[in-house]
C-alpha positions as CSV (number, residue, x, y, z in Angstrom):
1,M,9.2,-46.3,-12.3
2,A,5.5,-47.1,-11.8
3,A,5.8,-44.9,-8.8
4,V,8.1,-42.0,-10.5
5,T,5.5,-42.1,-13.4
6,V,2.7,-41.6,-11.3
7,A,4.1,-38.7,-8.9
8,L,5.1,-37.1,-12.6
9,I,1.4,-36.8,-13.9
10,G,0.0,-36.4,-10.3
11,F,2.5,-33.2,-10.9
12,F,1.9,-32.2,-14.1
13,G,-2.2,-32.9,-13.0
14,F,-1.8,-30.3,-10.5
15,L,0.1,-27.3,-13.1
16,L,-2.7,-28.0,-15.2
17,V,-5.7,-27.6,-12.7
18,R,-3.7,-24.7,-11.2
19,F,-3.7,-23.0,-14.5
20,S,-7.4,-23.4,-15.1
21,Q,-8.6,-21.8,-12.7
22,P,-9.7,-18.2,-12.4
23,P,-8.0,-16.2,-10.1
24,M,-9.9,-15.2,-6.7
25,A,-10.8,-11.7,-5.7
26,T,-12.5,-10.5,-2.9
27,L,-16.2,-10.2,-3.1
28,Y,-16.6,-8.9,0.8
29,S,-15.3,-8.6,3.7
30,D,-15.9,-8.6,7.7
31,L,-19.0,-9.9,7.0
32,A,-21.5,-11.1,10.1
33,L,-21.9,-14.4,10.0
34,Q,-25.9,-14.5,9.5
35,D,-24.7,-12.4,6.2
36,S,-21.9,-14.9,4.9
37,A,-24.3,-18.2,5.4
38,S,-26.8,-16.1,3.2
39,I,-24.5,-15.4,0.9
40,V,-22.8,-18.7,0.4
41,K,-26.5,-20.1,0.0
42,D,-27.0,-18.0,-2.6
43,L,-24.2,-18.3,-4.1
44,E,-23.8,-22.6,-4.1
45,R,-27.6,-21.6,-5.5
46,A,-25.6,-20.0,-8.4
47,G,-23.3,-23.2,-9.0
48,T,-20.2,-20.1,-8.4
49,T,-17.3,-21.1,-7.1
50,Y,-16.1,-19.5,-4.0
51,E,-13.5,-19.8,-0.8
52,L,-13.8,-18.6,2.4
53,R,-10.8,-17.4,4.3
54,A,-11.4,-15.4,7.7
55,D,-13.4,-17.9,9.8
56,G,-15.7,-17.1,7.2
57,S,-15.9,-13.4,7.4
58,T,-14.7,-12.9,3.8
59,I,-15.7,-14.5,0.6
60,L,-13.4,-14.9,-2.3
61,V,-15.2,-15.5,-5.6
62,P,-14.0,-15.6,-9.3
63,K,-11.8,-12.3,-10.2
64,A,-14.3,-11.6,-13.4
65,E,-17.3,-11.7,-11.8
66,V,-17.3,-9.7,-8.5
67,A,-19.3,-6.7,-10.2
68,R,-22.1,-9.1,-11.2
69,L,-22.1,-11.0,-8.3
70,R,-22.2,-7.5,-6.0
71,M,-25.4,-6.2,-8.0
72,K,-26.9,-9.4,-7.6
73,M,-26.0,-9.4,-4.0
74,A,-27.1,-5.7,-3.7
75,E,-30.9,-6.5,-5.5
76,A,-31.7,-9.5,-2.7
77,G,-30.3,-7.3,-0.4
78,L,-27.2,-8.7,0.7
79,P,-25.1,-8.3,3.0
80,R,-27.9,-6.9,5.8
81,G,-25.3,-6.3,8.1
82,G,-26.3,-9.1,11.1
83,S,-29.4,-6.3,11.7
84,V,-32.8,-6.1,11.6
85,G,-35.0,-3.1,9.7
86,Y,-38.2,-2.7,8.9
87,E,-38.6,-6.1,7.0
88,I,-39.4,-7.8,10.6
89,F,-42.8,-7.2,10.1
90,D,-43.0,-8.8,6.4
91,K,-42.6,-11.9,8.8
92,S,-44.3,-11.3,11.6
93,D,-48.0,-12.3,12.2
94,S,-50.0,-9.3,13.1
95,L,-53.4,-11.2,14.6
96,G,-51.8,-12.9,17.6
97,T,-49.1,-9.9,18.5
98,T,-49.4,-8.2,21.4
99,S,-48.7,-3.9,21.9
100,F,-45.7,-5.0,23.7
101,V,-43.9,-7.1,21.0
102,Q,-44.8,-4.4,18.4
103,N,-43.6,-1.3,20.4
104,I,-40.0,-4.0,20.7
105,N,-40.4,-5.0,16.8
106,Q,-40.5,-1.6,16.4
107,L,-37.5,-0.3,18.3
108,R,-35.7,-3.2,16.7
109,A,-36.4,-2.2,13.6
110,L,-35.6,1.4,13.9
111,E,-31.9,0.6,15.3
112,G,-31.4,-2.4,12.8
113,E,-32.3,0.6,9.9
114,L,-30.3,3.2,11.7
115,A,-27.1,1.3,11.8
116,R,-27.3,0.3,8.1
117,T,-27.5,4.3,7.5
118,I,-24.6,4.8,9.8
119,R,-22.7,2.4,7.9
120,A,-22.9,3.8,5.1
121,I,-20.5,6.6,5.8
122,E,-16.9,6.1,4.8
123,R,-14.4,4.6,7.5
124,I,-16.9,2.5,8.8
125,Q,-16.9,-0.9,9.4
126,Q,-19.4,-1.8,11.8
127,A,-22.6,0.1,13.3
128,R,-24.3,-0.4,16.7
129,V,-27.5,1.6,17.9
130,H,-28.9,1.2,21.3
131,L,-32.5,3.8,22.1
132,V,-33.9,4.3,25.1
133,I,-37.5,6.1,24.4
134,P,-39.2,6.0,27.7
135,E,-42.8,6.0,27.6
136,R,-44.9,9.4,29.4
137,A,-46.9,7.7,32.7
138,L,-50.2,8.6,33.3
139,F,-50.5,11.8,35.3
140,S,-47.6,12.5,35.3
141,R,-46.0,15.8,34.1
142,D,-42.4,14.9,34.9
143,K,-41.4,13.9,30.9
144,Q,-37.7,12.3,30.5
145,D,-35.6,13.0,27.6
146,P,-34.7,9.5,25.1
147,S,-31.5,9.2,24.5
148,A,-29.1,6.8,22.1
149,S,-25.7,5.5,22.8
150,I,-23.5,3.9,19.0
151,A,-20.9,1.6,19.4
152,L,-19.0,1.8,16.3
153,R,-16.1,-0.4,14.4
154,V,-14.1,2.2,12.3
155,Q,-10.9,2.0,10.1
156,G,-8.9,4.7,10.6
157,G,-9.9,7.4,12.5
158,L,-13.1,10.0,12.3
159,E,-13.3,13.7,11.9
160,A,-15.1,15.8,13.9
161,G,-17.5,16.7,11.2
162,Q,-18.8,13.3,10.8
163,I,-19.3,12.8,14.1
164,R,-21.2,15.5,14.6
165,A,-23.6,14.2,11.3
166,I,-24.0,10.9,13.4
167,R,-25.4,12.5,16.5
168,H,-27.4,15.1,14.1
169,L,-28.7,11.8,12.0
170,V,-29.7,9.8,14.6
171,A,-31.4,12.3,16.7
172,S,-33.5,13.6,13.4
173,A,-34.9,9.8,13.1
174,V,-36.3,9.8,17.0
175,Q,-39.0,12.0,18.0
176,G,-37.7,14.4,20.7
177,L,-34.2,13.1,20.4
178,K,-31.6,15.9,20.8
179,P,-28.1,15.7,19.4
180,E,-25.9,15.9,22.6
181,R,-28.1,13.1,24.4
182,V,-26.8,10.9,21.9
183,S,-23.0,9.2,23.4
184,I,-20.5,7.7,20.3
185,V,-17.4,5.4,21.0
186,D,-15.3,3.1,19.1
187,E,-14.1,-0.1,19.5
188,A,-11.2,0.8,21.2
189,G,-13.5,1.6,24.0
190,R,-12.7,6.1,23.1
191,L,-14.9,7.8,23.8
192,L,-15.8,10.1,20.8
193,A,-18.9,11.7,21.9
194,D,-20.6,12.6,24.7
195,G,-24.4,12.2,25.6
196,A,-24.4,13.9,29.0
197,G,-27.0,15.9,27.7
198,D,-25.1,19.4,29.1
199,A,-25.7,22.3,26.8
200,N,-22.2,24.6,28.0
201,G,-20.0,21.8,27.5
202,A,-21.1,20.3,24.1
203,L,-20.8,24.1,23.4
204,G,-17.7,24.0,24.1
205,T,-16.8,20.7,22.6
206,A,-18.4,22.2,19.4
207,G,-15.9,25.3,19.2
208,D,-13.1,23.1,20.1
209,D,-14.2,21.0,17.2
210,R,-14.9,23.9,15.2
211,V,-11.4,25.2,16.1
212,V,-9.6,22.0,15.2
213,S,-11.8,21.5,11.7
214,Y,-10.6,24.9,10.7
215,E,-7.0,24.8,11.6
216,R,-6.3,20.8,9.8
217,R,-8.5,22.1,6.3
218,V,-6.5,25.6,5.8
219,K,-3.1,22.9,6.9
220,N,-4.4,20.5,3.8
221,Q,-4.6,23.2,1.7
222,V,-1.5,24.9,2.0
223,E,0.0,21.5,2.3
224,E,-1.1,20.6,-1.2
225,I,-0.6,24.2,-3.2
226,V,3.1,24.5,-1.8
227,G,3.8,20.3,-2.4
228,S,2.9,21.3,-6.1
229,V,5.8,23.1,-6.2
230,V,8.1,22.0,-3.6
231,G,7.6,18.3,-3.7
232,Q,5.1,16.1,-1.6
233,G,6.4,15.7,1.8
234,R,9.0,18.6,1.4
235,A,6.9,21.2,3.3
236,R,5.9,21.5,7.0
237,V,3.2,23.7,8.0
238,Q,1.5,24.7,11.0
239,V,-1.5,26.7,11.6
240,N,-3.1,28.8,14.5
241,A,-6.4,29.9,14.8
242,E,-8.6,31.8,17.0
243,L,-12.3,32.3,16.6
244,D,-14.5,34.5,18.1
245,F,-18.0,31.9,18.9
246,N,-19.7,35.3,20.6
247,R,-23.3,36.0,19.3
248,I,-24.2,38.9,18.7
249,T,-27.8,40.6,18.2
250,Q,-28.2,44.2,17.0
251,T,-31.3,46.3,16.8
252,S,-31.1,49.8,15.0
253,D,-34.0,52.1,14.5
254,S,-33.3,55.6,11.9
255,F,-35.6,58.3,11.0
256,D,-35.2,60.0,7.9
257,P,-36.6,63.5,8.3
258,E,-36.8,64.7,4.7
259,S,-39.0,61.9,3.9
260,R,-42.2,63.0,5.9
261,V,-45.9,61.9,4.4
262,V,-49.3,63.6,5.9
263,R,-50.8,61.2,8.4
264,S,-54.1,63.3,9.4
265,T,-55.3,66.7,9.2
266,Q,-57.7,68.8,11.9
267,N,-59.8,71.8,11.7
268,R,-61.5,73.6,13.5
269,E,-63.9,76.8,13.5
270,E,-65.6,79.2,16.6
271,S,-67.3,82.3,16.3
272,Q,-68.9,84.0,19.2
273,V,-71.7,87.2,19.0
274,S,-73.4,88.6,22.3
275,T,-76.3,91.5,21.9
276,E,-77.7,93.2,24.5
277,G,-81.9,94.1,24.5
278,R,-83.9,97.3,25.1
279,D,-83.5,98.7,28.5
280,G,-81.0,96.1,28.7
281,Q,-83.7,94.1,29.4
282,V,-82.4,90.4,29.4
283,S,-85.5,88.3,28.1
284,V,-85.9,84.7,26.1
285,G,-86.4,86.5,23.1
286,N,-82.6,88.3,23.1
287,E,-80.9,84.7,24.0
288,L,-82.6,83.1,21.0
289,P,-80.3,82.1,18.1
290,N,-80.5,84.7,15.4
291,A,-81.5,87.5,17.7
292,T,-79.8,89.5,16.4
293,A,-81.1,89.0,12.9
294,Q,-84.5,89.7,13.7
295,G,-83.7,93.1,14.7
296,A,-85.2,92.6,18.0
297,G,-84.1,96.3,19.0
298,G,-81.2,95.3,20.6
299,Q,-78.0,96.1,20.3
300,V,-74.9,94.3,19.4
301,R,-72.7,94.1,22.5
302,D,-69.6,91.8,21.8
303,Q,-68.5,89.5,18.4
304,S,-65.3,87.2,18.5
305,K,-64.2,84.6,15.5
306,K,-61.9,81.7,15.9
307,S,-60.2,78.7,13.1
308,E,-57.7,76.6,14.3
309,E,-56.2,73.7,12.2
310,T,-53.4,70.4,13.1
311,V,-51.7,68.7,10.4
312,N,-50.1,65.7,11.6
313,Y,-47.2,64.1,9.6
314,E,-45.8,60.6,9.5
315,I,-41.3,60.4,8.9
316,S,-39.7,57.2,7.6
317,R,-38.3,55.1,10.0
318,T,-36.3,52.1,9.3
319,T,-36.0,49.1,11.8
320,R,-33.2,46.5,11.3
321,T,-32.2,43.6,13.9
322,E,-28.8,41.7,12.8
323,V,-28.0,38.4,14.0
324,V,-24.1,38.0,14.0
325,E,-23.5,33.8,14.6
326,G,-20.2,33.2,16.6
327,G,-17.3,31.5,15.0
328,R,-16.4,34.3,13.1
329,I,-11.6,34.5,12.7
330,K,-10.1,36.5,14.9
331,R,-6.8,35.9,13.5
332,V,-5.1,33.5,11.3
333,S,-1.2,32.3,11.3
334,V,0.9,30.3,9.1
335,A,4.1,28.8,10.2
336,V,5.5,27.7,6.5
337,V,9.1,25.6,6.5
338,V,10.5,24.1,2.8
339,D,13.3,22.2,1.9
340,G,16.0,23.7,-0.6
341,A,16.4,21.6,-4.4
342,Y,18.4,18.5,-4.6
343,S,20.6,17.6,-8.0
344,R,22.9,15.3,-9.3
345,D,26.5,16.6,-9.9
346,A,28.2,14.7,-13.3
347,N,30.1,12.3,-10.4
348,G,26.5,11.3,-9.2
349,N,26.6,12.8,-5.8
350,V,24.0,14.3,-4.6
351,T,23.4,18.7,-4.0
352,Y,21.5,20.9,-2.0
353,S,21.0,24.6,-3.4
354,P,18.9,26.4,-1.0
355,R,15.8,28.4,-2.8
356,N,15.8,32.2,-3.1
357,K,14.2,35.2,-2.0
358,E,12.6,35.0,-5.4
359,E,10.6,31.5,-4.5
360,L,10.0,32.3,-1.2
361,D,7.7,35.3,-2.0
362,R,6.4,33.6,-4.6
363,I,5.3,30.8,-2.3
364,T,4.3,33.5,1.0
365,A,2.0,35.0,-2.3
366,L,0.0,31.4,-2.7
367,V,-0.7,30.7,1.2
368,R,-2.1,33.9,1.2
369,S,-4.3,33.4,-1.3
370,A,-5.2,29.9,0.4
371,I,-5.8,31.3,3.4
372,G,-7.7,34.4,2.9
373,Y,-5.2,36.7,4.6
374,D,-6.2,40.1,6.2
375,Q,-3.8,42.5,7.4
376,K,-6.8,44.3,9.1
377,R,-7.0,41.0,11.2
378,G,-4.0,40.5,12.0
379,D,-2.9,37.8,9.9
380,Q,1.0,36.3,10.3
381,I,2.6,34.7,7.7
382,E,6.1,33.3,7.3
383,V,7.9,31.3,4.6
384,V,11.3,30.1,5.8
385,N,13.5,28.2,4.1
386,L,15.8,25.1,6.0
387,R,17.7,22.1,5.6
388,F,15.0,19.3,6.2
389,A,17.2,16.4,8.6
390,E,15.5,13.5,6.8
391,G,18.2,14.0,3.8
392,P,17.3,13.8,0.2
393,P,13.8,12.7,-0.6
394,P,13.9,9.2,-2.1
395,G,12.6,9.8,-5.8
396,L,15.7,12.0,-6.9
397,P,16.0,12.0,-11.2
398,E,17.9,8.6,-12.4
399,D,17.9,7.2,-15.5
400,E,16.6,3.6,-14.9
401,G,16.2,2.5,-18.1
402,W,13.3,0.8,-20.1
403,L,12.1,-0.9,-16.3
404,S,11.3,2.2,-15.0
405,R,8.6,2.6,-17.9
406,L,7.0,-0.7,-16.4
407,K,4.4,-0.7,-13.2
408,F,3.2,-3.7,-11.9
409,G,0.5,-3.9,-9.8
410,K,0.4,-5.9,-6.9
411,D,-1.7,-8.5,-8.7
412,D,1.2,-8.6,-11.2
413,V,3.6,-9.2,-9.0
414,M,2.1,-12.0,-7.5
415,Q,1.2,-13.9,-10.3
416,A,4.2,-13.6,-11.3
417,A,6.3,-15.4,-8.4
418,E,3.2,-17.8,-8.5
419,L,4.5,-18.4,-12.0
420,G,8.2,-18.5,-11.2
421,V,8.0,-21.1,-8.4
422,L,6.1,-23.2,-10.3
423,L,8.9,-23.2,-13.5
424,L,10.9,-23.8,-10.6
425,L,9.6,-27.2,-9.8
426,T,9.0,-28.3,-12.8
427,L,12.7,-27.6,-14.0
428,M,13.8,-29.3,-10.7
429,V,11.3,-32.2,-11.1
430,V,13.0,-32.1,-14.9
431,L,16.6,-32.5,-13.7
432,M,16.1,-34.6,-10.2
433,V,13.7,-36.8,-11.7
434,V,13.3,-37.3,-15.0
435,R,16.8,-36.5,-16.8
436,P,18.1,-39.8,-14.3
437,M,15.7,-42.2,-15.6
438,V,15.9,-41.5,-19.2
439,R,20.1,-41.8,-18.2
440,R,19.8,-45.3,-16.8
441,I,17.0,-46.3,-19.3
442,V,19.8,-45.7,-22.3
443,V,22.2,-46.8,-20.1
444,A,20.6,-50.2,-19.7
445,D,19.7,-50.5,-23.5
446,K,23.5,-49.7,-24.6
447,K,24.5,-52.9,-22.6
448,E,22.0,-55.1,-23.9
449,E,22.9,-54.3,-27.3
450,A,26.7,-54.9,-26.5
451,A,25.7,-58.0,-24.7
452,G,24.0,-59.3,-27.7
453,A,26.4,-58.0,-30.2
454,V,29.3,-59.7,-28.4
455,A,28.4,-63.5,-28.7
456,G,31.8,-64.4,-28.1
457,P,35.7,-64.9,-29.7
458,G,35.7,-68.1,-31.5
459,E,32.0,-68.3,-33.0
460,L,31.0,-67.5,-35.9
461,P,28.1,-66.1,-37.6
462,T,25.0,-68.4,-37.3
463,T,23.6,-66.8,-40.5
464,E,24.2,-68.4,-43.5
465,S,27.1,-66.9,-45.7
466,P,29.1,-68.1,-48.8
467,P,32.1,-70.4,-47.4
468,L,35.3,-68.2,-46.2
469,T,38.9,-68.4,-47.4
470,P,41.2,-69.7,-44.4
471,E,42.7,-65.6,-44.4
472,Q,39.1,-64.3,-44.8
473,I,38.0,-66.9,-41.7
474,K,41.5,-65.6,-39.8
475,E,40.6,-61.6,-40.8
476,T,36.9,-61.8,-39.8
477,E,38.1,-63.7,-35.9
478,T,40.9,-61.3,-35.5
479,T,37.9,-58.3,-35.9
480,R,35.8,-60.1,-33.6
481,K,38.4,-60.3,-31.3
482,I,39.1,-56.5,-31.3
483,A,35.5,-55.8,-31.2
484,Y,35.7,-58.3,-28.0
485,A,38.4,-56.2,-26.2
486,K,37.1,-52.9,-27.1
487,I,33.6,-53.9,-26.0
488,Q,35.1,-55.5,-22.7
489,G,37.9,-52.5,-22.2
490,Q,34.1,-50.2,-22.5
491,L,32.4,-52.5,-19.6
492,H,35.4,-52.3,-17.5
493,A,35.7,-48.5,-17.6
494,Q,32.0,-48.3,-17.1
495,S,32.7,-50.7,-13.7
496,I,35.3,-48.9,-12.7
497,A,33.3,-45.9,-12.9
498,K,30.4,-47.2,-11.2
499,V,32.7,-48.6,-8.5
500,G,34.0,-44.7,-8.2
501,E,30.8,-43.5,-8.0
502,L,29.5,-46.3,-4.9
503,V,33.5,-45.3,-2.9
504,D,32.1,-41.2,-3.6
505,Q,28.6,-42.3,-1.8
506,N,30.1,-44.6,0.9
507,P,33.2,-44.0,1.8
508,Q,33.2,-45.6,5.2
509,E,31.7,-48.4,3.8
510,T,34.2,-48.7,1.1
511,V,37.4,-48.5,4.2
512,A,35.7,-51.1,6.2
513,I,35.9,-53.3,3.1
514,I,39.5,-52.5,2.0
515,R,40.5,-53.4,5.5
516,Q,39.1,-56.3,5.5
517,W,40.6,-57.5,1.8
518,I,43.9,-56.6,3.6
519,H,43.8,-58.8,6.3
520,Q,42.6,-62.0,4.4
521,D,45.6,-61.4,2.2
522,S,47.8,-61.2,4.9
523,P,49.4,-64.9,6.6
524,D,49.4,-64.1,10.0
525,A,45.2,-62.1,9.8
526,T,43.4,-63.7,12.8
527,P,40.1,-63.5,11.7
528,R,37.2,-60.8,13.7
């Protein structure tokens, strides 16, 4: 009885403690050991209940305090991600530090800050950055370019745009570093970006990435708009795009003859007079200017006059230079396969009906608008209705009653399962421990009352009572004998029932005892 009592107290105490504990939720996961130790230290200082899982990389706290604790940890700069940033200079003693140590600390700080920034990108869980910044030797004309290598731990996969963003992010943060000199690998050892520095190879890889990215974007757009009409998962889309990556530079000059402006004007006049003196003599006086006007007695021999005018015009001129970058769309082909419609008949059987031409035309029009269809460019769109081999969708309309309106989350299901298990354990304890114990106590009390009530068939009550007549005494004795017989019969019945239970529980021992009795009663029995 004492052991059963202690077990019951412990069981119900466990139930009270279990239900009094608040539900736990994840505060941080996939933590480095340094960050986990710092966070646990702050939680212990604040007196907050916590749990550690996955070798300390996951920390659980009460669900109601997750948001408050995350803001508090962010204020303290946790988690740091296991890397060291520019805070390394806050704790260093610059008085006795050499330049070599300072350069190493600067490189470590730059790598740590870049790793933290990269981890802020979606799907990236961990990041490590290694920078190689060569020092230029004195009196050397050769210069080595810096390079970088990045190791990522991603959840799922990274898109080509995200990889290019990481390369340009690191290249912009380091002086003299080019994006094609940044190499990236993931936790599985797959090469996401080649850092060989080949411009041609980088251009080709970038072109392929742009084609894949464009096809994926168009495919997602078409699947989203078609899926909203025929149902999610009931359409298959394939896109094939051709892009022109040739870079074209065009320069053109145009002249407008109708638009002219006088730029300069030049006028020139010449006058020439020749005279002849007396007797045809040539003297100095005849050759002097204005000799004719002086009337030196000479005669005019020859006289000429010349006038010139030059006008220069400026014609309007326009110079136009156009640079057409690579990546123009040359041609787009889209193939769409849609499933038909499924419904249930009166008997509950699933029936398939193909889509009519009007619905297919409408879907084709939607696809054209989604991809920017251009007939001159030679784009092609094909929409076909075929029955899928996977059969009807699992979400056919079916009356599920009021249960279909209930929406349980993962936490609700786990809590309900936990309550169900605890309720089942409580019921088992009550039925298998408490109920037999109560039954035994009640049966023992009944036996004691029966033994106390029946003192014997010939005994008279000891209490004082008035004298009885012989008839009353005889009637009282008869009543007592009847009552004693009833109680004795009940005791015999209980004993027989108890013996039956023992026989059922121990059949082999019972058979052995009966055989022993048989051999003892027989006259020729010999002891064994």
